[in-house]
C-alpha positions in Angstrom: -0.1 -0.1 -0.2 1.5 3.3 -1.0 0.8 6.8 0.9 -2.0 7.9 -1.5 -3.9 4.4 -1.1 -3.2 4.6 3.0 -4.9 8.4 2.7 -8.0 7.2 1.0 -8.6 4.1 2.8 -8.3 6.3 6.0 -10.8 8.9 4.9 -13.2 5.9 3.6 -12.8 4.4 6.9 -13.3 8.0 8.8 -16.6 8.6 6.8 -17.9 4.7 7.8 -17.1 5.4 11.5 -18.8 8.8 11.4 -21.8 7.3 10.0 -22.1 4.4 12.4 -21.4 6.8 15.4 -24.4 9.0 14.1 -26.6 5.7 13.7 -25.8 3.8 16.7 -25.1 4.1 20.4 -21.6 4.2 21.8 -21.6 0.6 23.3 -23.0 -0.8 20.0 -21.2 -3.6 18.2 -21.6 -2.1 14.7 -20.1 1.5 16.2 -17.3 -0.5 18.1 -16.7 -2.4 14.9 -16.1 0.7 12.7 -14.2 2.3 15.4 -11.3 -0.8 15.2 -11.6 -0.9 11.5 -10.8 3.1 11.6 -8.2 2.4 13.9 -6.6 0.0 11.7 -6.8 2.5 8.8 -5.2 5.1 11.1 -2.4 2.7 12.0 -1.6 1.7 8.4 -1.5 5.7 7.5 1.1 6.4 10.4 3.7 4.2 8.3 3.6 7.6 6.1 2.3 10.3 8.3 2.9 10.9 12.1 1.2 13.0 13.1 -1.8 13.0 10.5 -3.3 16.4 10.1 -6.4 17.0 8.2 -7.4 20.7 7.3 -10.7 21.5 6.6 -12.4 23.7 4.0 -15.9 24.0 3.0 -15.5 21.7 0.4 -11.9 19.8 0.3 -9.8 18.3 2.9 -6.0 19.0 2.9 -3.7 16.1 3.7 -0.2 16.0 3.3 0.3 18.9 1.1 -2.5 18.1 -1.1 -6.1 19.1 -1.8 -8.6 16.1 -1.5 -11.6 17.5 -3.3 -12.8 15.5 -6.5 -15.3 12.9 -5.3 -18.3 12.7 -3.0 -16.5 11.3 -0.2 -14.0 14.1 0.3 -16.6 16.9 -0.2 -19.1 15.0 2.2 -16.3 14.8 4.9 -15.3 18.2 4.4 -18.8 19.6 4.7 -19.7 17.5 7.9 -16.6 19.0 9.8 -17.2 22.5 8.4 -20.9 22.7 9.3 -19.5 21.5 13.0 -16.9 24.6 12.5 -13.9 22.2 12.8 -10.8 23.7 11.0 -8.6 20.7 11.4 -8.4 17.4 13.0 -5.1 15.6 14.1 -4.0 11.9 15.0 -0.7 11.2 16.9 0.9 7.9 17.1 -0.2 6.3 20.5 -4.0 6.9 19.7 -6.4 4.5 21.7 -9.4 2.9 20.4 -11.2 4.7 23.5 -9.8 8.1 22.8 -10.8 7.6 19.0 -14.4 6.3 19.9 -14.6 9.6 22.2 -13.9 11.6 19.3 -16.1 9.9 16.6 -18.9 10.0 19.3 -18.8 13.7 20.2 -18.2 14.7 16.5 -21.1 12.7 15.1 -23.4 14.5 17.5 -26.1 17.3 16.6 -24.6 20.4 15.2 -26.8 22.7 17.6 -25.4 20.8 20.6 -21.9 21.0 19.4 -22.1 24.6 19.0 -23.9 25.1 22.3 -21.2 23.7 24.1 -18.5 25.8 22.3 -17.3 23.3 19.7 -15.4 19.9 19.4 -12.2 21.2 21.0 -14.2 22.6 24.2 -16.2 19.5 24.5 -13.1 17.3 24.2 -11.4 19.4 26.5 -14.2 19.2 29.3 -14.2 15.4 28.9 -10.4 15.0 29.2 -10.4 17.2 32.4 -13.4 15.2 33.9 -11.3 11.9 33.0 -8.2 13.4 34.8 -10.2 14.3 37.9 -11.8 10.9 38.2 -8.2 9.4 37.9 -7.3 11.4 41.1 -10.1 10.1 43.0 
């Protein structure tokens, strides 16, 4: 597998995982399986890119100095993230399935709720702080 193919597989896996996250509750076997499948695609892409950074425009994704804009997959993902006011996402090696599931379940939530809570970064920061506090108890 070359880098371009790994990026395409990563993006396909992301779309599937987001679709399943919006359709199923977090503990549902389909959601869990899609997270695991996506994690494999993330790990495959780490062989070429680390960290994986996806910059988002209203109609395209920018990964590894290339715009991914021709095709419904790229436009659909760009639009979904743009509507949620997400300008970029990044993944670093060592990412766990649990962290990936947290991200996917949060980002696939209702747009109004995401915006009401101050955006995905704010939601994830609160969640991380809550987990850290629980670790201290």
